[in-house]
N, C-alpha and C positions, 0 to 999 in steps of 0.2 A: 667678510667672507662672503662672495657672490654663488648664490644657489646653484646659479647656472653652470659654476666650476663643478658641482660634485654632481651634476647631472650629464654632464661630459663624460663622467669616468673618471675617478682618481686614477685611480688605479687602473668604474672604471673600467666602465668598470671596467674597457680600451682592449708574436707572430712577425711573419714579414711573406712577402712574394718567396714562396718555396722553401722558406726555410728561415727569415728573421732578417734579410736586407732590402731595404726600400730601393736604396741605389747601388749597385756593385759593378763591376767591370765589365759584368757579361749584360750589362742593361738592365738589371734588374730583377733577373733569376738568382736562385741560390743563394746561400747563406753566410754571416760571416763577412770579414772584409775581402773584395775580391782582389787580386793581384793588378798592378799597373802594368804597362807595357811589358818592364823587362821583366817582370814577375813577382815585383815586391812594390808594398807601397809605398808612396812617394812620402819622406820626411819633408818639413818645412812649409812655411807660406800660409796666409792669411784666409779662412772662409769668412765672407762678409753670406750672413742667411737672416732674413727678414719673415717676421711670425708677428700674428698678431698682439696691441698693445691695447693701452690702455691708461686714463690718468691712476689707476689703481694699482699700476705695478709698484712691486717693493724685494727688497732685496732679503727679506724674513726669511728664512727656511720654512716658518710654521704658515705663512702667506703664498707659499713657493707656485699653488695651482690656481692662483686668481686669476692670470692671462698665459696663453698660450707661450709667450717670449719670458715671461719666470718661469715657465714651467721647465722650458727647453734648457735655462741658464741655471736651474737647480739641479738638472740631471749632470751637468758638465761640473758643478763647484761640489756637490755632496755624491759620494756613493747610496744607494741604496741596500736595504736589506736584502732583497733580491728583486727580480722584474720577471715578466710573462714573456714566452716565447712560444708560440704554438699549443697554447691554451696550458703549459705547464710552468711552474717555477723554475727560475733559474737563478740559485743564488749567487750574490757579488762580497757583501760583507760578512753574511752566514755562509759557514764552511757546510753544515747540513743544518737541517730542521728535521726533527723527529718529536711525535706523540707518544702517549703512553696507550694504555690496550683501551681506553674509552675515549680518547681525545678530549680531555679534560686537563690534561698537563702537557704542554710543546716545551722542548728543549731546542735552544739554539745554539748551535757550536758555531761562535765568532773565528772567522779566519786569522792566522797569525801575521803578523810583520807587514799590518796596517796602518799607516800616521795617518795624521791630519794633517793640513799646511804648514800647522806652525810647529811641526815637529813631535807632536805628543802622539804615542802609542794609541791606536784604538782598542780599548777594550769592553767584555759584558757591561760594565758599569754604564759606558757610553750609550749602547742599545738597550740596555733598562731604561735610561733618561729620556731618549728619544721617544718611545712608544709609549712612556706615561706619559710624556708632554704632548705628545699627538692624540691619545686618547682622554686627557682633561681640557684642552684648550680648543678653542672655538675653529677646529680644522677640517678639511675637508676629509681626513684621513679618520679623524675620529668615530665615524658611523661604522669604520670596517675593525676598529677594536672596540665597540661597545662592550662586548662579551669578555673583554681582559677585567680580571682583578687586579687593578694594579698594585694595589695594596699589598697580596701574597704572591705578587710574583717577585722573583728576588734573582741575583747576579750569585751563582754559587761559585766561582770563581773568575778569573781573570777572562776566561775564554768559554765562560757557560753560562747559559741566561735561561733560567726556571721560569715558563710564562703558565700561570694558573689561568684558567677560563673559569666563570662564573658559570656555566653549563655546557655539553659535548657540543664539541664543533670540528667535525672531520675537513672542514674546507678553512682553519684557519691559516694554514700555508699559502693559500692564495691571498687573504687577507692581507699578509706578511711581505706581500710581492706588491702592495699597491703604493706606492711612491714612499716608503717609510725613510728619507732621508736620515742618516745618522750623524747626530753632530754632540760635539763634547757635553758629558757631564756635566751638571750644573750653570749651563751656559744662559747667560741672563739676556745680554742685548742678541736677539733672534736676526736681527739685521747684520750684525759681522759675526755671525757664528763660523769658525774654520770648519771646513770641510776635508773629505778626505776622496775628493773626485782628481780627475785627471787635471782638471785645470780651476785657476784661481780668478777670483774677478779684481781686474786692476783699476778699471774704470766703470760709471756708470752714470747716466742720465734718465732721471725717469720719464718715459715716454718718447725718447728718443733713441738712445742706445748704448750697449754696453759692451766693453773689450775685455777679453778672458785671456789669459797667457797659461801656456802649457806647464804642468809639472816636470822635472827632469826626474824626478824621484819618485814618480807612481807607482804602485806594488801591480797595476794589472799588467796582464802580458798582452802584447802588441801595442797600440796607439797608447798615449796620445802621438800621432803624426806632424797633427799641425801644429805652426808655434804659437799660432792666434786665432781666435774665433770672433768676430765682430757678429753682435746680433742687432738687429735694428727693429723697433718698433714701428710696422705699417699697421695702419687700422686698416685700413679698406683692398680687398682682396685684389681689386683691379690694380692699386698703387704696386702693389708686392708683382704682380704679374707684369707692368708695365716696368719697374724697376730692375727684373730680372732680365726683360727684352734691350733694353737700355744698358745692360751692363753694369748696373750699381750693384746687382747682387748676384751671388752665387747658387743660393738658393733661396727659396720660396715656400712658405706652408701653408696649407687651407686657400688653395685657390677654386674656383667657383667652375663649376661644369661647365657653365655657358660659354664662359671666357676663355677656357683652355681647349672647349672644341674646335676655336681656330687655329689652334696651335700645333694639330696635328701632325701638319706636313712640314714644322719649322725644325730644319735640321742643328740650329743653333742652341734648341731648348731638349730638354727631356721631362716630358709629361710622366709624370708616376701615379699610378691608381693604387691604394690600400688592396692589400690582401683582403680577400671576402670577410675572413673572420672579424676584420677589424671595420668594416661598414657600419653604417650607421641605420637604424631601423626607424620607420615612421610608422605612428597606429593611431588608430582613433581609440582613446580611454574611455569607455563606460562607466559612472558610477552606479555599481549595482545596488546601493542604499537610496538611489535618488530615481524618480519617475522624469523617463515611461520606464527605465533598466531595472527594476526590481520585476519587472515581469521580462521573463528568457527570452520571450518572441522577439521583444524588440532588438535585442543582442544579435539575434540571430538575423533580424532581419537587416541591421545595418551591416554584418558580414558578406550576406547574400549580393547587398546593392553596391559594395563596392568593385568597379572594374577594375582589379589588381593589374591587368597587361595595360592598360589605359596608364594606370598610374605610371607604371614603368616609362612610358613612352612620356609622357609629359610632364612630371615632375623630376625626373630625371634624367631627360634625354635621352632616353634609351640606353644608357649606360647602368643602370641598376639592375635589379634582379624581383622577381615577384618573393613577398614573403608567406610564410604558411601560417599566420596566427598566432606564433611562438617567435620569444626571441631568442638569438645565440646561434641562429644557422652558421655549418661549417665549424663550429667551435668543435672538439671532440666531447664533450658532454650532449650534443643537440641529440635529440631523439628524433630520425631521421622517418622513423615510420608515421608521424603525423601528416593526415591526408589532407591536401592544398582543399579550401572552400573556392568552389565553382561561382562566378559571377552568374545570378540568377534572379535580373530584377523580379519576374512574376513571383517567384517565391517567395523573398521580400512583400513585394506588395499585399499578398495573401496573408502575410504574418500579421502586417498592420491595419486590417483593414474591418478587424470585428473586437466588440467589446472595447476595453479601455484604451486600446491602442488606435480605436478608429479615428482618422482626423488628425492627430498628435503631430506636433509640429518639432524639427528638433533645431538645434542653435548651437553652432562649434566654435564653445573658445579658442582663439588660436592666435598668431602673432608672426612678423617677419623681423623674429630675431636673430634666425638665420635662414639661408635658403630651406624651402623642404616644407615647413608646416601650411603655411598660406596657401602655397600651392595648391599642395593635396586637398586642405580643405575650401579651395575654391573651385577645384575639380570636382570634388564630392558633390556641390549643389547640382550641377546638372546629373549627373548617374543618381543621387537620391530622390530627386524628384522624379526622375522617370521611371524611379520603383516605387512611386507613392507616399514617401517619406517626408515630405515638406523639409528641406535643410536650408538652414539661413546660415550665412557666416558672424559671428562676433568677435571681430579682431580690435584687439586690446593692444595698446603701445607698447613696442617693445621692453621699455623700461620697466613696465608694469606687470609682463605676465608671471615671471618666477619671484617678484618679491611679495606681489598679491599672492601669499600662498595659501592663503586660506579661500578667495574666491578660487582658485584654480582648483583644489582639491575637492571643493563642494562642487563646481560646477557637473551638471550631469554627462556632458560630454566633451572632451576637451583635443585639441591633438598632441601627442606625445614624439619626440624625437628622443631615440634610447640611444645615447652612443655606446659604444662596447665598454664592455666589463666581462670578466670570465663568468660566465652561466650562473653557477652559483650562487657567487656574490650579487648578482644582478637581479634574480629571482630574490634573496635576503630583502634588495633596495625596496624593491615597488610591490612584494607582497606578503602577505602572512603577517603574524602579530607583532613583529618588530621593524616590519618595513619603516623605511624613513621616510619617504614617498610612495603614499598608497591613492595610486591617483583612480586606480577603481573602486575603492570606498575599503570598508574595513573587511576582514577575511571571517568565513565561516570555521565551526569547528572544525570541519575535514579537513581544509586545508592547511589549519594551525598544526594539524596531527600531522601531516604529509611535511612540511616544514622541517618541524620540529625531528621527524626522521631523516629527512634529508643530513641535518646537520648531524645528528647521532651515530651516522653510517661513515664507516670508514674500511679504507681498502678497498677490494672490487665492488663494495655494495654501493658505493658512491655514486657510479654514474646512473645505477639501474634508482636510486631514490630520487634523483634529479629526474630523470623519466617521469616517474609517478607522477612529481609537480607541475610537471610540464604539461602530460597530458589531462591532468585534472584541469589546468588553467585552460587547456584548448577545449575541456568541453563543459566549462563552467564558469569562466573568466570571462573579465570585463574587457579585455583588450583584444581589437582587432589589428593586428601587426600586417601590413599590408604590404608594403616594398620598404627592399634594404635600397642605402643610397651611397653610392662611393665617396669619397672622400680623394681630391688630386692636391700634387705638387709637382713642383718644377724647381729646374735646375739647368745649368750650364753642363753640358758633356762631360767636364773635368772631373764634376765632383761625385766622388766614391766614399762607399762606405756609412752611410747613413743609415742607421738602423729602428725601425718602431721601436719593439719590445715592448708590445701592449699598447703604444700610444703614435698613431701616424702623424697627427696633427703637431704633436710636441716632440719630435724623435728623438733620441740618444745621438749625438755629434762625437761622440769621446775615440769613437772608432775613423772618423771621418778625413779623406784628403783628397788633395788635387792632384790628379794623376797631370803627368807631363804629356 
């Protein structure tokens, strides 16, 4: 399993334009499936959609997050326990999810009347087996289920699952909405696991394409509206855009900002930008246990040296926005009271001009594994040098950047591209005693206590607890989150009903249709 797929966010961390829609009948606004010209979604037809793929593609349900094209296909074949919309869980296989008083036990009530494509009824045993498998196998979902006590959890009856946790977690509902694709109890061949989703896989060729056909007995309301969906594996963003323009595809995901800028006036295409809640965030991550960032003055100097407005202009071509040294902006969890760090190169120079920091050089570990990190590091060379920091770029081959995780974590300063996840899950992924990817180094006792308090919070106390963590990281953390980067997709004018539900680059196509 590629580490990059985890860092893109499985779940995650990973909403829509004004309520959940990527492409609707109103050209991108509003939620749900928009009406066609006659007031109703049109049924029938085949949608051809292109997404990033690779030689690592698989039809296995437990490897479904390895590539974007696998991810999109999985969302069609298997229903999930729930998904994210507007920073909150929306339940699918689950009818309801509730916790006890201290959030150590969560009860999942399974929706009645759901069947797998082979005719079997979906029950609590299937949900429990699914979670146990994801928790114990090398999957991207396992990080979100680390707190689940798989042995103590049980199915109380055919529609009720009792999930026991190792410690309190008031945000476990968000974890359950992170791509927990449900498959039958006892499944041994995960590449052929039946799903309860709206489509079934008819044909598949690794690195090329897959064809899915609609189920006529799907339990959900609304779609599927299409008869078939053909998913094309196209590695290069430029090739996806060219195929869309040539009429080979109806939809193309994860297009580049540079290429789509020239298509703004093309009436034959609809270029759609992700909702701000689902934008990526670029940061310079400073390891607080490594020289020179054991000195708080060095951390502050980097923050003051960054020209955030210039980063928006150069790295995002003016289409992004400034970030305020905290991730998760535009989510309901975000602490909007955090002040913006102003560009102050003179102050940065003063901070680095005395004592052990005088003459210190910085080498930023980065790569071109996707657009943004290398460009940001390169832009910061001039910004940092003008502030007296002495910045150089340590460019690592794209194939090595995340595979050599030991070197990445140990690097004093590196670029991080944080892909969208619900903020409480993102904080747990990158900070605190249980962090999967501690890019800023080990956490201290104060942060550990705040993280524990955050997970123990329930009800209305949850937001305040998230804010407490954000405020501490803003004042004492090692991440300089400086710019927010939009992602874009393209489609022909006929495409409707594509939904993000937490993941703009690998959206849900279950309610998609082709307008007349």
